[in-house]
N, C-alpha and C positions, 0 to 999 in steps of 0.2 A: 251520633256524636263523630266529629270529625277527627282524623289523626294526623297528628303534625309529624311530618317526615325530615323536617327541618330543624332538630332541636340542637343548639349549640352545645359544644364542650362546656367543661366546668370552667369558670373564668378564674377562681383561686382554689389553689391546692392546699391539703393540709400535708404537713410534714410531722410525723410523729418521731420521737427521740427512740433511741436503740435500747433494749432491754439492759439493764444493769444490776450488779450485785452491789453496787455502793450503796444503796440506803440498807439495804440489810446488815451489812458488816459495820456502818456507822450505828445503827441501832444496836449492833453486839457490842461493839468498843466503847459507847455509850453506857451501857448496862453494866460491863467490865470496869469502867471507871467508877462508876457509881458506887458498884459494890466492893470494890477494893478499899474504899474508905471505911467499911462497916466489916466486909468479912475476912477472917484469918483462917483459912482451909488448907491445912497442910503445907502451905508456904506464907510469908508473912503478908498481909494487906497492900503494902504499897507496890508488891509485885504486879498483883492483880491490876492495882490502878496505872502503872506504867504500861502493861500491857494492854489495856484498854486504851489508854491515850494515844500508842502507837496505831492501833487498829483504828481509832476514830481520825485520827489525821491522815491515815494513809486513804481511808476511805471518803474523806471530804476532798482530797486532793483529787481523788478518781472523780468524783462528782463534779467538781469545777472543772477540771478539763475535758469532762465528756460534755459539760453543758456549751463550754466555748467552742468546742469541735462541731458539736451539732448547730451554732448560733453559725458559724461561718461557713458550712456546707450549704445554707439556704442560698436561693438565689436572692441577688439583690434588688431586680425589679420584676414585678408581675404585671400582665396586662389585666387592665381592670374594665370590666364589662358589667357594670352594675346595670340592673334595672332600674328605671324611673317610677318612683310610685307615685300614685295620684296625690294630691294635696285635698285630704278629706278631714273634716273634723270628727271627733270622736262623741258619741254621746252614749250616756248609759240609757238602758232599756226602761221605757215608762213601765211602772208596776201600777195596775188597776186594782185598788184594793177596796 
């Protein structure tokens, strides 16, 4: 087996988003807003709903601004060095039965 020492670098890079607490706070705010409709434990139910909606909107703002920031930090262009695939027709294997 021959060894190839001229392996090119990656042509396309993968950029992962930063970790965020936004989805967890969004879920908690949504749960508080929904529970605020039905639950009245120690305080009136509308207090839970308002707190849930405030947390929900703050988390949504965090998610959207983080997404916009992650989008604009990406490079505008990448060098494309794709491999040319041979043109071949696909055939299913014959079954002898």
